[in-house]
C-alpha positions as a Markdown table, in Angstrom:
| # | Residue | x | y | z |
|---|---|---|---|---|
| 1 | Met | 0.0 | 0.0 | 0.1 |
| 2 | Gln | 1.2 | 3.5 | -0.8 |
| 3 | Val | 1.5 | 5.8 | 2.2 |
| 4 | Asn | 2.5 | 9.5 | 2.2 |
| 5 | Ile | 4.8 | 10.0 | 5.1 |
| 6 | Asn | 6.1 | 13.6 | 5.7 |
| 7 | Gly | 5.4 | 14.2 | 1.9 |
| 8 | Glu | 7.4 | 11.2 | 0.8 |
| 9 | Ala | 5.6 | 8.3 | -0.9 |
| 10 | Val | 6.4 | 5.1 | 1.0 |
| 11 | Thr | 5.3 | 1.5 | 0.0 |
| 12 | Ala | 4.0 | 0.0 | 3.4 |
| 13 | Lys | 3.9 | -3.8 | 4.1 |
| 14 | Ser | 1.0 | -3.3 | 6.4 |
| 15 | Asn | -1.8 | -0.7 | 7.2 |
| 16 | Asn | -1.0 | -0.8 | 11.0 |
| 17 | Leu | 0.6 | 2.5 | 12.0 |
| 18 | Ala | 3.0 | 0.9 | 14.5 |
| 19 | Glu | 4.2 | -1.3 | 11.7 |
| 20 | Ile | 4.4 | 1.5 | 9.2 |
| 21 | Leu | 6.5 | 3.4 | 11.7 |
| 22 | Arg | 8.9 | 0.6 | 12.4 |
| 23 | Gln | 9.3 | 0.1 | 8.5 |
| 24 | Tyr | 9.8 | 3.8 | 8.1 |
| 25 | Gly | 12.6 | 3.8 | 10.7 |
| 26 | Ala | 11.0 | 6.4 | 13.0 |
| 27 | Ile | 13.2 | 7.0 | 16.0 |
| 28 | Glu | 11.7 | 8.2 | 19.2 |
| 29 | Pro | 10.8 | 10.7 | 20.4 |
| 30 | Phe | 8.3 | 11.6 | 17.9 |
| 31 | Ala | 4.6 | 12.6 | 17.6 |
| 32 | Val | 2.3 | 11.2 | 14.8 |
| 33 | Ala | -0.5 | 12.9 | 13.0 |
| 34 | Ile | -2.8 | 11.3 | 10.4 |
| 35 | Asn | -4.6 | 13.8 | 8.1 |
| 36 | Gly | -3.7 | 16.6 | 10.6 |
| 37 | Glu | -5.2 | 14.6 | 13.6 |
| 38 | Phe | -2.8 | 13.7 | 16.4 |
| 39 | Val | -2.5 | 10.0 | 17.3 |
| 40 | Ala | -1.7 | 9.1 | 20.9 |
| 41 | Lys | 1.3 | 6.8 | 21.2 |
| 42 | Ser | -0.9 | 4.2 | 23.1 |
| 43 | Asn | -3.1 | 4.0 | 19.8 |
| 44 | Tyr | -0.3 | 3.4 | 17.3 |
| 45 | Ser | -0.9 | -0.4 | 17.3 |
| 46 | Leu | -4.7 | 0.0 | 17.1 |
| 47 | Thr | -4.6 | 2.6 | 14.2 |
| 48 | Gln | -5.1 | 1.4 | 10.6 |
| 49 | Val | -3.8 | 3.7 | 8.0 |
| 50 | Lys | -5.9 | 3.9 | 4.7 |
| 51 | Leu | -4.8 | 4.5 | 1.2 |
| 52 | Gly | -4.5 | 8.3 | 0.6 |
| 53 | Asp | -3.9 | 9.1 | 4.3 |
| 54 | Leu | -1.2 | 11.7 | 5.0 |
| 55 | Val | 1.0 | 10.7 | 7.9 |
| 56 | Asp | 3.2 | 13.3 | 9.6 |
| 57 | Val | 6.1 | 12.0 | 11.8 |
| 58 | Val | 7.4 | 15.1 | 13.9 |
| 59 | Ala | 10.5 | 15.1 | 16.1 |
| 60 | Pro | 10.7 | 17.7 | 18.7 |
| 61 | Ile | 13.3 | 20.4 | 18.4 |
| 62 | Phe | 15.3 | 21.2 | 21.6 |
| 63 | Gly | 16.9 | 24.5 | 22.3 |
| 64 | Gly | 15.9 | 28.0 | 22.8 |
């Protein structure tokens, strides 16, 4: 399935968000939004990504 992660087309082997994040190589800490809606970390393994969804993986920026 084609998934759009941070503006990049990625071929995902699963539609499960936790699996997609592992495949993508996301390294904690990060936050995830699907179609602009925040997804709680506790829901990653329960969340199914659909074709055409826009997934944003955002890492915090430290400093001041």
